[in-house]
N, C-alpha and C positions, 0 to 999 in steps of 0.2 A: 504494500500500500504506500509506504514511504517512497519507494522507487517511482511508482506511478504519479504520485503527487509532485515529486521533484521534476519529473519529465513534463508534466502539464505546466508547471510554473516556468520551466525553461522554454517551452513552446510559445507561451504567451509573451515572454520576454523577447524571444527571437522575432516574433511577428512585429512587435513594437520597434525592434532594431532595424527591420527592413526599411523603415522610413528614414532612419539615420543610423549609420553604422557606428557613429561616435557615441551613441547612447546605450544604456543597458547596465547590467550588473555582472560582475565577474568575481567569483570566489575561487581561490586556489591555495594550495599548500606548497611550502618550500622548506628545505632544510638549511643548515647553518651558513654555508658560504653564500648562497643566494640572498638569504635574509640579512646577512651581516654586511656583505660587500657589494653585491651586484644589484639586487632588487631596489634598494632605495633610489638610486639614480634612474633606473628604468621607470619606476612609478612616478617620480617627479616629472620626467620628460613626457610620459604618457598623459598624465593629468593636465599638463600645460596644453597639450594638443587637443585633448578630449575632456574638457572640464565637466561635462555632463555624465561621464561614465562613473559608476560606483564600483570601487575595488575593495575587496576584503581578502587579506592574506592571513593564513594560519601557519605558524611556524611549527615544524615537527618533522620526524622521520617518516618514511613511507610506511613502515610497519604500523605506525600509530595512526596514520591518516587514511589507510587503505580502505577501511570500511566506509568512510564518508565519500571517498572517491567512487567506490563501487555503487553506492546508493544514489549517485548523481548530485550529492550536496555540494561537491566541488567540481569545477570545470576541468582542472588539470592539476598535476603535481610536478614540481621541479626539485630534483634532488638526486641523491645517490641511489642507484639500483644495483641489487646483487642477485645472483641466480637462485638463492634459497627462497625468494619470495615469488610465488606463482603469479604470472601476469597474463594468462591466456586470453582474457577478455579485454585486454588493454593494448593500445598502440604505444610503442616506445620509440622515441627519437633520441639517439645519443648526441649530446651536445659537446662533450669533451671530457678528458680525464685530467684529474688534478693530483699533483704530487702532495702527499701528506707528510707531516713532520710533527715533532714534539716542540712546543713553544712555551715560553715563560716571560715574565718581566725581565728586561735586559739586565737588571741588577740582582736577579735571583741568585742565591748562593750556589745553586746547582747548574747555572747557565753554561759552565765549562765542562759538564759531564760528557763522557764519550761512549757510554753504554747504558742500556736500559737497566742493567743491574745496579748502577749507581743511583737510580731513581726509584728503587723499590720501596723506600720509606717516605716518599714525598706525599704531599697533598695533591690530589687530582680532581679535576672537574671533567666529566665525560658525558657526551650526549646519551640520553636514554633511548633505548629501542628494544623491542621484544624479539626482533629478527633483523636480518640484514647486516650491513657494514658495521654499524656501531655496536650491535649485539655481541660481536666477536672481538671488538677492539681491546677488551680487557685482557684477553689471552695473548694479544700481541704486545701490549704494554708491559704485562707481567709474565714473561715466558717461563719464569721459575717461581711464580707465585708472588703475592704481595709480601712486603716486609712487615715485621711486627708493629712498626710505627706508622704504617701507611694508612691513609684515609681516602676514600673515594666518594665524591658527591656526584649524583646523576641528575641531569635536568635537560630542559629544552629551551632555556632562555639565554639568548646571546648577551643580553644586558647583564644578567647575573654572572655569566661566565667572564665577561670583560672585567667586572669589578673584583671578582675573586682572584683573577690572574694578576691584575694590575695592583691591587691593594692588599691582598691576603696571602700572597705567595703560593698560589695554586699553579700546577702545570696542567696542560691540556694537549689535545691532539686535534689537528685541523689542516686544511689546505695551506700550502706555502703561500698562495696568493693573498691570504689574509695579512701576511706580514708586510705587504706592499700598500695596504690601505693608508691613505694620508694621515689619518688620526691615530694610527697604530704603529707605523713604521719606525718611529723614534722611541717607542715604549716597549715593544716586544722584541724578542730575539728567538731564533731557532736554536734548539739544543741539538748539536750535531752528533747524535748517537751513531754508532757503527751499524746498527741494525737498520734494515730497509723496511719502512712501513708500506702497506699496500696502497695503491692508488685508489682514488674515489672516482667512480664512473657516474657522471651527472647526465641525467636524461629528463626529457619531458614525457609524462605519462598521462594518457587520457583514454576514456572508454571507447572501444570500437563502435558500439551501438549508440553512442551519444552524439548528436549533432551540435557542434560547437557554435555558439552565437558569434555574430560578426565582431563584436567588441572583444571577445575572448581570443579570436583569431588574430586580431590586430596586436593584442598584448603579447601573444605567443611569438609573433614575428619579431617584435622588439627584443624579446628574450633571446631568440635564436641569434640575431645579429650581434647582440652584446656578448654572448658566450664565445662567438667566433673571435672577437677581439681579445678576450681573456685567454682563450686556449686555441690559438690559431693552428696548432698541430692536430 
């Protein structure tokens, strides 16, 4: 019933948008790199061009937002995709691969560490996920298990993550591209551990049986063009 109601609402919205592609409502989900570094600029430019469009963004990992996407409550998802999450009813467009690293405040006492073993007793902030890329990241960060003094906080807020890392001495894992953001590049540093972290594969995900509204298609095109600039390879 929820699926049918969502489809009816979408159909009404699409009919309205036929008169003006710049109007309508878009709700989408995205994970950390888009939410933190890429989407704010995209949204600002998009709303300047289409001020009558209404955008709603929900931050989180695919495993946490998949049910809403499946029910048609969201138009699309932008974030990391891994093979352990079944996506048979979805279309997937690969946008790019991001190199991941361990990072901290540039003055963190462990900033010169050279192995993950040296970070076993640190404080960590890690994205929460029941499946997918970040659900397995703890085994990557702690290949020999956590140290007796280690503490790990899980969450999905980039604002909280930023404050914990910059003010409270937490470490975290994320795309190297985050270190180039203008407001972070002079505050964060990469901890150059010898271990290689897995890359994050960023994709656009949307239901195959769902007709995207014109305004959603416009926003997705902006996202595609921006990711090409970030990850030209």
